[in-house]
C-alpha positions in Angstrom: 96.2 85.1 98.2 97.7 86.8 101.1 99.6 89.8 99.3 101.6 91.1 101.6 98.7 90.5 104.6 99.1 88.3 107.6 95.6 87.8 110.0 95.4 87.0 114.0 94.2 83.8 113.2 97.2 82.6 111.0 99.3 84.5 113.5 98.1 82.3 116.5 98.3 79.3 114.0 102.0 79.8 113.8 102.0 80.5 117.3 100.7 77.2 118.9 102.9 75.3 116.4 106.1 77.4 116.4 109.0 77.8 118.8 112.0 79.9 117.5 115.4 79.7 119.3 117.9 82.3 117.1 118.1 83.3 113.5 121.8 84.1 112.0 121.6 86.7 109.2 124.8 88.2 106.6 123.8 90.5 104.7 126.2 91.9 101.6 126.0 95.7 101.6 129.3 95.9 99.7 127.3 97.4 96.5 125.3 99.9 98.7 127.2 103.2 97.9 126.3 102.8 94.1 123.2 104.6 93.5 122.4 102.3 90.5 122.5 98.9 92.7 119.0 98.3 93.9 119.5 94.6 95.8 121.7 93.5 98.3 122.2 89.2 99.4 120.9 88.8 102.7 121.2 85.0 103.9 119.3 83.8 107.0 119.9 80.7 109.1 116.9 80.5 111.8 116.5 77.6 114.0 112.8 76.7 115.2 111.0 73.6 117.1 108.1 72.3 115.5 105.1 70.9 118.3 103.5 68.6 115.2 105.8 67.1 113.5 104.7 67.0 109.5 103.1 69.7 110.0 103.3 72.6 107.6 103.7 76.0 108.1 105.5 79.4 106.2 108.3 81.6 107.1 107.7 85.6 105.5 110.2 87.3 103.2 109.6 90.1 100.8 112.0 89.9 98.6 112.4 90.7 94.5 113.7 87.4 94.1 114.9 84.4 96.4 118.2 82.3 95.2 118.2 79.2 97.4 115.7 77.3 100.0 116.9 74.8 102.2 114.9 72.8 105.3 116.6 70.3 107.6 119.6 69.9 104.3 116.5 69.1 102.1 116.9 71.7 98.6 113.3 73.7 98.0 112.5 75.3 94.7 111.7 78.4 95.4 109.8 79.2 92.0 107.3 76.6 94.2 107.7 77.3 97.5 107.8 81.4 97.4 104.6 83.2 96.3 103.3 86.7 97.6 105.3 87.5 100.9 105.7 83.9 102.2 107.6 80.9 102.1 105.9 77.5 102.3 107.9 75.3 104.7 106.1 71.5 104.5 106.8 68.0 106.3 108.6 70.1 109.8 110.4 68.5 112.0 110.8 68.5 115.7 113.9 70.4 115.6 114.4 72.7 112.0 117.3 74.5 110.2 116.0 76.4 107.4 118.3 78.8 105.1 117.3 81.1 102.7 119.2 83.2 100.3 117.8 86.0 98.6 118.1 89.0 96.7 116.3 92.1 98.9 115.8 95.5 98.3 117.2 99.2 99.4 114.4 101.1 99.8 113.7 104.9 100.1 110.4 104.9 101.5 111.5 104.2 105.0 110.2 100.7 105.5 112.7 98.0 105.2 116.2 98.7 104.6 115.9 102.5 103.7 119.3 104.3 101.7 119.6 107.4 101.1 122.6 109.0 99.3 123.7 112.4 101.0 124.0 115.0 98.2 126.8 116.8 100.6 129.2 114.4 100.2 128.1 111.7 97.7 127.8 109.3 101.0 125.3 106.1 101.6 123.2 106.0 105.0 121.7 103.1 105.5 119.0 102.0 108.3 116.3 99.7 108.7 112.9 100.4 110.3 110.7 97.0 110.9 107.6 98.0 112.5 105.5 97.0 111.9 105.7 94.2 109.5 109.0 95.2 107.4 111.9 93.0 109.0 110.9 90.5 106.7 112.2 93.0 103.6 115.8 92.8 104.8 115.8 88.8 105.7 113.1 85.8 106.3 111.5 85.8 109.6 108.3 84.8 111.2 106.9 88.2 111.2 104.5 88.1 114.3 105.7 90.0 117.9 105.2 86.8 120.1 107.4 84.6 118.5 110.7 85.9 119.9 114.0 84.5 119.5 118.2 86.2 119.0 119.2 87.5 116.5 122.8 87.8 114.9 124.1 90.1 112.6 126.8 89.6 110.1 127.3 92.7 107.8 129.8 93.0 104.7 130.3 96.9 104.4 132.9 99.9 103.4 135.5 99.6 106.2 135.0 103.1 106.1 131.6 103.1 107.4 130.2 102.9 111.3 128.3 100.3 112.0 125.4 99.7 114.8 122.8 97.4 115.8 121.4 96.0 118.9 124.2 94.3 120.3 127.7 96.4 121.0 129.5 96.7 117.5 132.2 94.7 117.1 135.9 95.5 115.6 135.8 94.8 111.9 137.8 92.6 110.4 139.2 93.8 106.8 138.0 91.7 103.9 139.8 93.9 101.2 139.0 95.9 98.3 137.8 98.7 101.3 135.6 96.5 102.9 135.3 94.8 106.4 133.0 92.3 108.0 131.0 93.1 111.3 129.9 90.1 113.8 127.7 91.0 115.7 127.5 88.8 118.9 123.6 87.5 119.6 120.9 89.9 120.9 119.0 88.4 123.8 114.9 86.9 123.0 113.6 89.4 121.6 110.8 90.4 118.8 111.7 90.8 115.0 110.2 94.3 115.1 112.6 95.7 116.9 116.0 94.1 115.5 118.3 97.1 113.7 120.9 98.0 111.9 122.6 101.7 111.3 125.6 101.9 108.7 127.4 104.8 106.7 130.1 107.3 107.8 128.0 108.7 110.9 129.6 111.1 113.0 129.4 109.8 116.4 129.8 110.9 119.7 130.2 108.2 122.5 129.6 108.2 126.3 129.0 106.3 129.3 126.5 106.9 132.5 126.2 105.3 135.8 123.2 104.7 136.9 122.0 105.3 140.8 121.6 101.5 141.6 125.8 101.6 139.9 124.6 99.8 136.3 127.6 101.2 133.4 125.7 102.0 130.3 127.8 102.8 127.2 125.8 105.2 124.8 126.5 106.6 121.9 124.8 109.8 119.3 125.2 109.5 115.9 124.2 111.7 112.7 125.0 112.0 109.1 128.5 113.6 108.9 127.1 116.6 107.0 125.3 117.7 109.8 128.1 116.6 112.2 128.3 120.4 112.9 125.0 121.0 114.9 125.2 117.8 116.3 125.1 119.4 120.3 125.4 115.6 121.5 125.6 116.6 125.5 122.2 117.8 125.4 121.1 114.6 124.4 123.2 112.9 126.8 121.9 115.0 129.8 118.4 113.8 128.7 119.8 110.4 128.6 121.1 110.1 131.5 117.9 111.8 133.9 115.8 109.4 132.5 117.8 106.4 133.1 118.0 106.9 136.5 114.5 108.1 136.7 113.4 104.7 135.0 115.9 102.5 136.8 115.0 104.0 140.3 110.9 103.5 139.2 111.4 100.3 138.1 113.6 99.2 140.2 115.4 96.7 137.4 118.3 97.8 135.3 118.2 98.8 131.6 118.0 95.4 130.2 120.3 95.8 126.9 124.1 95.9 126.7 124.5 99.3 125.7 122.3 102.5 124.3 122.8 104.2 121.0 120.7 106.3 119.8 121.1 107.6 116.1 119.3 110.3 114.1 118.8 109.0 110.6 117.6 110.8 107.7 114.0 110.8 105.8 112.8 108.7 108.4 108.9 108.1 108.6 108.3 108.0 112.1 109.3 110.0 115.4 111.3 107.3 116.3 111.7 103.7 116.6 112.3 101.9 120.1 115.0 99.1 118.7 116.4 97.6 121.2 120.1 99.4 122.3 119.8 101.4 118.7 117.3 103.7 118.8 116.5 105.6 115.7 115.4 108.9 115.8 114.4 111.5 112.6 117.1 113.5 111.7 115.5 116.8 111.9 115.6 116.6 115.9 119.1 117.5 115.0 118.6 121.5 114.9 120.3 123.3 111.9 118.9 126.4 112.9 117.4 128.1 115.9 114.2 126.6 117.3 112.2 127.4 120.6 112.0 125.9 123.4 109.1 123.6 122.7 111.3 121.9 119.9 113.6 121.1 122.7 110.8 119.9 125.1 109.5 117.6 122.1 113.0 116.0 121.6 113.3 115.1 125.2 109.6 113.4 124.9 110.5 111.3 122.6 114.1 110.6 123.8 112.3 109.1 127.3 109.2 107.9 125.1 111.9 105.3 123.4 114.2 104.4 126.6 110.3 103.8 128.6 110.3 101.2 125.6 113.3 99.5 126.7 111.2 97.8 129.2 108.1 98.5 127.9 107.9 96.9 124.6 111.1 95.5 124.2 112.0 93.2 127.4 108.3 92.9 127.9 106.4 92.5 124.6 102.8 92.5 123.5 101.3 89.2 122.3 99.7 90.8 119.1 99.5 94.0 117.7 95.8 94.7 119.6 97.8 95.7 122.3 99.9 98.4 120.3 98.2 100.8 122.1 99.4 100.0 125.6 102.7 99.6 124.6 103.2 103.4 123.1 100.8 105.0 125.7 102.7 103.6 128.8 105.6 104.7 126.7 104.0 108.5 126.4 102.2 108.8 129.7 106.1 107.6 131.4 108.3 109.8 129.4 106.0 113.1 130.4 105.7 111.4 133.9 109.7 111.7 133.8 110.2 114.6 131.6 108.3 116.4 134.6 110.5 114.4 137.4 113.6 114.2 136.3 114.1 117.1 133.1 114.2 120.8 133.6 110.8 120.8 131.7 108.8 121.2 134.4 105.3 122.5 132.6 105.1 119.1 130.6 101.5 118.2 131.7 101.0 121.0 130.0 102.8 120.2 126.6 100.9 116.9 127.4 97.7 118.4 127.3 98.4 120.3 124.9 99.8 118.3 122.3 98.9 114.6 123.2 95.3 115.5 124.4 94.5 117.3 121.3 95.4 114.9 119.3 93.5 112.5 120.8 90.7 114.6 121.5 90.2 115.3 118.0 90.9 111.8 116.1 88.2 110.0 118.7 85.5 112.1 117.2 86.1 111.0 113.9 84.1 108.5 112.1 86.7 106.0 112.4 86.6 106.6 116.2 87.2 103.3 117.9 87.9 101.7 121.4 91.4 101.8 122.8 91.6 98.2 122.7 90.9 98.2 119.1 90.2 94.7 117.3 93.2 94.1 114.6 92.2 91.4 112.8 95.2 91.6 110.3 98.8 93.4 109.2 95.9 96.1 107.2 94.4 97.1 110.6 97.2 98.1 112.6 99.0 100.0 110.2 96.5 102.1 110.1 96.0 102.3 113.9 99.0 104.5 114.8 96.8 107.0 115.7 95.6 109.6 118.5 94.3 106.9 120.3 96.7 104.3 120.5 99.2 107.0 121.5 97.2 110.0 122.9 94.0 108.9 124.3 95.7 105.6 125.4 98.0 107.3 127.4 95.6 110.2 128.9 93.5 107.0 129.8 96.4 106.0 131.3 96.8 109.4 133.4 93.3 108.8 134.9 93.8 104.9 135.6 97.3 106.6 137.9 94.4 108.7 139.3 91.8 105.8 140.1 94.2 103.5 141.7 96.8 105.5 143.3 100.4 106.9 141.9 102.5 104.1 143.9 100.0 101.4 143.7 100.1 101.9 139.9 104.1 101.6 139.5 104.0 98.7 142.1 102.2 97.4 139.5 104.3 97.7 137.2 107.2 96.5 138.7 105.1 93.3 140.0 104.3 93.3 135.9 108.4 93.0 134.5 109.2 90.4 137.2 106.6 88.0 136.0 106.9 88.3 132.1 110.6 89.8 131.1 111.5 88.4 127.9 107.7 87.1 126.8 104.9 88.6 125.5 101.8 89.5 126.9 97.9 91.1 126.8 96.4 94.0 128.9 94.9 91.4 131.3 98.5 90.8 133.0 98.8 94.0 133.4 95.5 94.9 134.7 96.1 92.1 136.8 99.1 92.8 138.6 97.6 96.9 139.4 94.2 95.1 141.0 96.6 92.9 143.4 98.8 96.3 144.3 96.0 98.6 144.5 92.9 96.3 146.0 90.7 98.3 142.9 88.4 95.9 140.7 89.6 97.2 136.9 87.7 94.5 135.3 85.0 97.7 135.2 87.0 100.2 134.9 88.7 98.6 131.6 85.3 97.6 130.2 83.8 101.4 130.1 87.4 103.4 129.4 89.2 100.5 127.2 86.3 98.8 125.5 83.6 101.5 124.1 84.7 104.8 122.0 84.1 108.4 121.6 84.9 111.5 124.6 82.5 112.3 127.8 81.7 116.1 127.6 81.7 117.6 131.0 79.6 120.1 132.3 79.1 122.5 135.5 75.7 122.7 137.0 74.9 125.1 139.5 72.9 127.9 141.9 73.9 130.6 143.8 72.7 132.6 146.7 71.7 136.3 146.9 75.0 136.5 148.4 77.0 134.9 145.9 77.1 131.0 147.4 76.7 127.9 145.4 73.3 126.3 147.1 73.8 123.6 144.9 76.7 122.6 142.2 76.6 119.2 140.3 78.9 117.7 137.1 76.5 116.4 134.5 78.7 114.0 132.1 77.1 113.2 128.6 77.9 110.2 126.5 79.6 111.1 123.0 77.0 110.0 120.5 73.9 108.0 120.1 75.8 105.0 118.7 78.7 105.6 121.7 76.8 106.9 124.5 79.0 105.4 127.6 78.9 107.5 130.7 82.5 106.7 132.4 84.0 106.9 136.1 86.0 110.3 136.4 88.9 111.2 139.2 89.1 114.7 138.2 89.2 117.9 140.3 87.3 121.0 140.3 89.0 124.4 140.3 87.9 127.4 141.8 89.3 130.6 140.0 89.7 134.0 140.8 91.6 137.4 140.6 93.5 138.3 143.0 96.6 141.2 142.1 95.8 141.1 138.5 96.4 137.7 138.4 93.6 134.3 137.5 94.9 131.9 140.3 93.1 128.9 142.4 92.0 129.7 145.4 90.4 126.3 146.0 90.3 123.0 144.9 88.3 119.8 145.2 88.8 116.2 143.9 86.3 113.7 143.6 84.6 110.8 141.4 82.0 111.6 139.1 80.1 108.9 138.0 77.0 108.6 136.0 74.5 111.8 134.1 74.5 113.5 137.0 76.9 113.5 140.1 76.4 116.0 143.0 79.1 118.0 144.8 78.6 118.4 148.2 81.9 119.8 149.5 81.3 122.9 147.3 77.7 124.1 148.2 77.7 127.2 150.2 81.4 128.1 149.2 82.0 131.5 147.3 80.7 131.4 143.6 84.3 132.2 142.1 85.2 134.1 138.5 85.5 130.5 136.7 84.8 127.0 137.2 87.0 124.8 135.7 86.4 121.3 135.9 89.1 118.9 135.1 91.7 120.6 136.7 95.3 119.4 137.0 94.1 117.7 134.0 93.6 114.2 135.4 91.2 112.6 133.2 90.1 112.3 129.8 87.2 114.4 128.9 86.0 117.4 127.3 85.1 120.1 129.6 82.8 123.1 129.1 82.7 126.1 130.8 79.4 127.5 132.4 78.3 131.2 130.8 79.9 133.2 133.6 83.0 131.4 133.5 82.8 131.9 129.5 82.8 135.6 129.9 85.8 135.5 132.7 87.8 133.8 130.4 87.3 136.1 127.4 88.4 139.4 129.5 91.4 137.5 131.6 92.3 134.2 129.4 96.0 135.8 129.4 95.9 136.2 133.2 96.0 132.8 134.1 98.7 132.4 136.9 99.8 128.9 136.0 99.9 127.3 132.2 98.1 124.3 132.4 94.2 125.7 133.3 95.3 127.9 130.5 95.7 125.4 128.2 92.8 123.5 129.7 90.7 126.5 128.6 92.3 126.9 125.1 91.5 123.1 124.4 87.7 123.6 125.3 87.7 127.1 123.0 89.3 124.4 119.8 87.0 122.0 120.7 83.8 124.7 121.2 85.3 125.8 117.4 85.5 122.7 116.0 81.8 121.2 117.2 80.4 124.5 115.6 80.0 125.7 118.9 81.5 128.6 118.7 81.9 131.1 115.8 85.4 131.4 114.0 85.4 135.5 114.1 84.9 135.0 118.8 87.8 132.1 118.6 90.0 134.4 116.6 89.0 137.4 118.9 89.7 135.2 122.0 93.1 134.0 120.8 93.9 137.7 119.6 93.2 139.1 123.2 95.0 136.6 125.4 97.9 135.0 123.4 100.1 138.1 123.9 100.2 137.4 127.6 100.6 133.5 126.7 104.0 132.3 128.7 104.2 128.6 127.7 106.0 128.7 124.0 104.5 125.5 123.0 100.9 127.0 123.9 101.6 129.8 121.8 102.6 128.4 118.7 99.6 126.0 118.4 97.6 128.9 119.1 99.2 130.4 116.3 98.5 127.6 113.7 95.1 127.3 115.1 93.9 130.3 114.6 95.5 130.5 111.2 92.9 127.4 110.8 89.7 129.2 111.8 90.6 131.6 109.7 91.0 129.9 106.8 89.0 126.7 107.6 86.6 127.2 109.8 85.6 131.1 109.0 82.6 132.4 107.1 84.3 132.9 103.5 82.4 135.8 103.2 84.3 137.1 106.6 87.5 135.5 106.0 89.6 138.7 104.5 88.5 140.7 107.8 90.1 137.3 109.8 93.1 137.5 107.2 93.9 141.2 107.9 92.9 140.7 112.1 95.5 138.1 112.1 98.1 139.7 109.9 98.0 142.7 111.8 98.4 141.0 114.6 101.2 138.7 113.9 102.9 142.1 112.6 102.6 144.0 116.0 103.8 140.9 117.6 106.8 140.6 116.0 107.9 144.1 116.4 107.4 144.2 120.2 108.1 140.5 121.2 111.8 140.9 123.0 115.0 140.8 120.6 116.6 137.3 120.4 113.5 135.3 122.5 111.4 132.0 121.7 108.4 134.4 121.5 110.3 136.6 118.5 110.7 133.8 116.2 107.6 132.4 116.6 105.7 135.4 115.4 108.7 136.2 112.6 107.3 132.6 111.6 103.7 133.1 112.2 104.2 136.5 110.6 105.6 135.5 107.0 102.7 133.0 107.1 99.9 135.4 107.8 101.5 138.1 106.1 98.7 139.6 103.4 99.6 143.4 102.4 102.2 144.7 100.1 103.8 146.4 102.5 103.7 143.2 104.8 104.9 140.9 101.9 107.4 144.1 101.2 108.7 143.3 104.6 108.9 139.5 104.2 110.8 139.8 101.5 113.4 142.7 103.1 113.9 140.3 106.1 115.1 137.6 103.5 117.1 140.2 101.1 118.6 141.8 104.2 117.9 145.5 103.4 115.6 145.1 106.7 116.8 143.4 109.8 115.0 143.4 113.3 117.2 143.3 116.3 117.9 139.4 117.9 115.9 137.9 114.8 118.2 135.4 113.2 117.2 135.1 109.7 119.1 131.8 109.0 119.0 128.8 107.0 115.3 127.6 108.2 113.7 131.3 108.5 115.0 132.2 105.0 112.9 129.4 103.2 110.2 130.1 105.6 110.2 133.9 104.2 110.9 132.5 100.5 108.0 129.8 100.9 105.9 132.9 102.1 106.5 135.1 99.0 106.1 132.3 96.8 103.0 131.4 97.7 101.6 135.0 97.7 103.2 135.4 93.5 105.9 137.5 94.9 108.6 135.0 94.0 109.2 132.1 91.6 111.9 129.7 90.2 114.9 132.0 90.2 114.4 132.8 93.4 114.4 129.2 94.3 116.9 128.3 92.8 119.3 131.2 94.1 118.1 129.7 97.9 118.9 126.2 96.9 122.7 127.4 95.9 122.7 128.7 99.4 121.3 125.3 100.8 122.6 122.4 98.5 121.7 119.8 100.7 119.3 117.2 100.8 116.7 119.5 103.1 117.0 122.2 100.8 116.3 120.2 97.7 113.5 119.0 99.4 112.5 122.8 100.3 113.2 123.9 96.9 110.6 121.4 95.4 108.0 122.2 98.2 108.2 125.6 97.0 108.0 124.6 93.2 105.1 123.0 94.0 104.0 125.9 96.2 103.6 128.1 93.2 100.3 129.7 92.1 99.9 128.4 88.9 98.1 125.6 87.2 101.2 124.2 85.6 103.1 124.0 89.4 100.2 122.2 90.7 99.9 119.8 87.6 103.8 119.2 87.8 103.6 118.7 91.4 100.7 116.4 91.0 102.5 114.6 88.1 105.6 113.9 90.5 103.7 112.7 93.2 100.7 110.4 91.2 102.6 109.7 88.4 105.4 108.8 89.3 107.1 106.5 92.1 110.4 107.7 92.2 110.2 110.4 95.0 111.3 109.4 98.3 109.3 109.4 101.5 110.3 112.6 102.4 110.1 114.8 99.6 106.6 113.2 98.8 105.5 115.0 101.8 107.3 118.6 100.9 105.5 118.2 97.3 102.0 117.4 98.7 102.5 120.2 101.5 103.7 122.5 98.4 100.6 121.5 96.6 98.1 122.4 99.0 99.8 125.7 99.8 96.9 128.1 98.0 96.0 131.2 99.1 92.3 131.4 100.4 90.9 133.4 97.2 93.2 131.0 94.9 91.5 127.4 96.0 88.9 127.3 93.7 90.7 127.6 90.6 94.2 125.6 91.6 93.0 122.7 94.0 89.1 122.1 93.0 90.1 120.2 88.8 92.5 117.5 91.5 88.7 116.5 93.2 87.8 114.5 90.6 91.6 113.7 89.6 91.9 112.5 93.3 89.2 109.8 93.3 90.2 108.8 90.4 93.8 107.9 91.1 93.5 107.3 94.7 92.7 103.3 94.3 95.2 102.6 91.6 97.9 104.4 94.1 96.6 102.3 97.2 96.8 99.4 95.7 100.3 100.1 93.9 102.3 101.6 96.4 103.7 100.7 99.5 101.9 101.5 102.5 103.8 104.7 104.1 103.6 105.9 100.3 100.4 105.3 99.7 99.0 106.6 103.5 101.1 110.1 102.6 98.9 110.3 99.5 95.6 109.2 100.7 95.4 111.6 103.3 97.9 114.5 101.8 96.3 114.6 98.6 92.3 114.3 100.0 90.5 117.8 98.8 90.7 119.4 102.0 90.8 122.7 100.9 88.0 122.2 98.4 85.4 123.4 101.2 82.0 122.8 99.9 79.7 120.1 99.6 80.7 119.1 95.7 83.6 117.8 97.9 81.7 115.4 99.9 79.7 114.6 97.5 82.4 113.5 95.3 83.7 111.7 98.5 80.2 109.9 98.5 80.5 108.7 94.9 83.9 107.2 95.6 83.3 105.4 98.5 79.7 103.2 97.2 80.9 102.8 93.7 85.0 102.0 94.1 84.2 99.9 97.7 87.9 100.5 98.5 89.4 98.1 101.1 88.7 99.0 104.8 92.3 100.6 105.5 91.6 103.4 102.5 88.4 103.7 103.2 89.3 104.7 107.2 91.5 107.4 105.8 89.0 108.9 103.1 86.3 109.1 105.4 88.8 110.6 108.3 89.9 112.9 105.2 86.1 113.7 104.4 85.5 114.7 108.0 87.5 117.8 108.3 85.6 119.1 105.2 82.2 118.1 107.0 83.1 120.0 109.9 84.6 123.3 108.0 81.4 123.8 106.6 79.5 123.6 109.7 81.7 125.8 111.4 81.4 128.2 108.6 77.4 128.0 109.1 78.2 129.0 112.4 80.2 131.8 112.3 78.1 133.0 109.2 74.8 132.8 111.9 77.3 135.3 114.5 77.7 138.0 111.6 
């Protein structure tokens, strides 16, 4: 039986058979405010053509109950036609009309129609999330991206609500009894996964923007009423206006939809979703407490990412999910491009290296690594493929492609691509063909080497220097990733030469070239002076791991904080982190490097990443015998940086959070407690709602606070976020009873909402290093005994959270790997679950190797 899966072959068969014209969807949400209401009525009328009259096919639907099915005026028995997630359709005509009436379910997992009841005002807030295959949870639909159609939504809901969809919101028609009807006009021809509906008592701010091309775009921003006081709509509109001006000019094409709504919704699984003209974001991007500028930069990138999708993804859409990477990679790359070119965030490429590329390198070195163009056989394949290769490596390779073909040629090709394929579906070959035309480059071999092979290359500088300190030879050596993935790729890159000038490490020379094969001679550097530091992939043009020669590494140790620019410093930090993860650099040496340079780090996003990585270096990668020493070093350094940080600065806020998470001694924990209770203040530091939970959680993990303190804090913050923090803190208590309670609430029960599940898992796994054996080791066998049942009984989102979040990552022992192997061999889990477990086990294996490396450095 198909269950909820769909294979590529089945999709191709439907594509050959069907031409879908339109959907009319009527939804009755009059009962949504009642938390006890489990379902809503959904009525779908779909009109479509069949190329072969008399043929059979199916339409997709996931629903507790189907009431009526009528195909071409003939009633069909739901008990016979509706099985698993499909309604069988037999004896099709050339022109067909299908009507399906069903009871569909409200969900709290973020898949389909999500409903959240706000504990502050008791109001219901609804939104849809359909990518990849979840519009079928709300209406009957041919659920695949290349069967585009128009969609007309009609909704019955409380008349006090705000409603949003892909089309402009119509005036509601009163229906009586406090209800109204919203009849939205048809959308353009789009894929079902980018349709959307959002409803509830949202606080709405509206504006309009006229682009440089003269197009007027109505805009709206909305958030739950209880978060309305934190909505700074103008900050969001500013980035939105800058984005529209940039993209419409760069693409030389108007925005393709009638309006642009940005809706910040509760308990959202992803960062955001590119629904056509109706973008949904996770509401955590509406900041209710002080955050660093890195958070504003991240929000700007997400806003621009989703906007780029309006053209690349919504106007022109992938034919099948194997080109998901291109959809997401293009949006990621162009978002950073736009951010640097059009907004105040001019160091965006540093953030790209710091975040996106780091994610890509990490994902690409897992046992589950795969080519960018992955083989997507079915829906189960694609739902575990929203990973660092699909987004980050893909975007990095697009950046390399731009360097390879040239900036102007790249965007000229993109404009050609949009012109040819608007409102249609495409494959990778369509884009590459347009780029070949505009650049004159043959990209077939490039595509084969970059997109159809897996694993990162490693680049090393190899040179000789004469007695006068000049290069007599210089080459770049390239290594394949492994015996399984030995591919050597063509790289367009720069080599930077850095020297100390007036106390700063600055680039004094630069060479740009093509690197190919195992060794590329760099004749342009012969005769030039040997610098203090040689940096391969300067300006971060290509996607490859870099290594520093011994002389440059010595300079880095002494002067990592002296770089005049943030990007080369980020490149070096990234190389050191990768060396640590690959057991080439001892954890204690990595920690010393971080502590020697982080005080002079100027990029707040890089500094916050280094804080997290230093903590991981000590708690995961360090020799357990040396770990207490490393913990003291990190805690003391965090405390000193907190005391000396500029009052009110982003760095003070970042160090306060870091200090709370590393505080170790009684004196340090007393200081955390004093900040929380107000007996101690620090000039410039706002101990606001989020900071209070940060401080309290640190005390709970350390055993210095318990249920009474948690309940008191919840009383101060009686919001949905406060409730999640309280459950996280309860799960974080360092007792066997607390861990058992948390485990049962997630594994043995399925009532918790998606974000709450994530919070409880985070709390359960928060254990001081010296108590891991006592508190977490008992859950190794419990995990493997339960996880297959969880995978088979929960939705994909919840099952994935549990499979990844509860894997015993912090029980860093060979016994954990042995238990993993027994499970994989004995249970023979489905490929998606196997992949997640194998990826999680890789962390334990890396930690063991890194600990051995650190031990040898003693």
